N, C-alpha and C positions, 0 to 999 in steps of 0.2 A: 842982173847978175845973180842975185840971191835966189830968184825963182829957179834958175838953172841948177843951182846946187841942190835945192830942195827936191827938184824933180829927179836929179841923178840919184840922190840918196833914197828917195821913195822907190824908184825903179830897181835899184840894187837890192833893197829890202824885199821887194816882191819877188825878185829873181832868186834870192836866197831861200825864201820861204817855199817857193815852188820846187826848188831842188831838194829841199829837206823832205818833201813828201814823196819823192820818187823812189827812194831806197828803203821802203818799209818792208819789203819782202824778206830781207836777210834775217831779221830776228825771228820772223815767223817760220822761215825754213829751218833755222837752228833749233827752235823749240819743237818743231815737228820731227826733225831728224833724231833728236834726243828722246822723243816720246814724252816730253814734259808738257806738251800742249794739252793733253788730256787732264793733267793735274791742274793747269791754269783754268781750263773750262769748268772742271769740277768745283774749284774754289769759288769761281764767279757764280756758278749756279747755287751753291750753298749760301753765299752772301745774299743773292737776290731772293731766294726762298725765305731766308730769315727776315729780310726786310718786308716782304709781302705778308708773312705771318704776323709780324709785329703790327703792321698797319691794320690788318684784319682784326686782331685782338683789340687794338686801340679803338677801332670803329665800334666794335661790340660794346666796349665799356662806355664810350661816349653816348651811344644810343641808349644804354641802360640808364645812365645818369639823366639824359633828357626826358625819358619816360617817367622816372621817379620825380623829377622836378615838376612836371605837369600833373 
């Protein structure tokens, strides 16, 4: 009896999760219709560029410390 309940709960959770993934175009359509999608893309690109620049600078500093240690 308890296996049936667990299976029912599991399948209902899977059904809910799969339904949650189907309606993702509405926020994208709203952002695109308002012209704000470009702002979002620009912010994401600036953040990614900043992260890559930080990692690049950190790598240079670590390489410099490794060379000075040896």
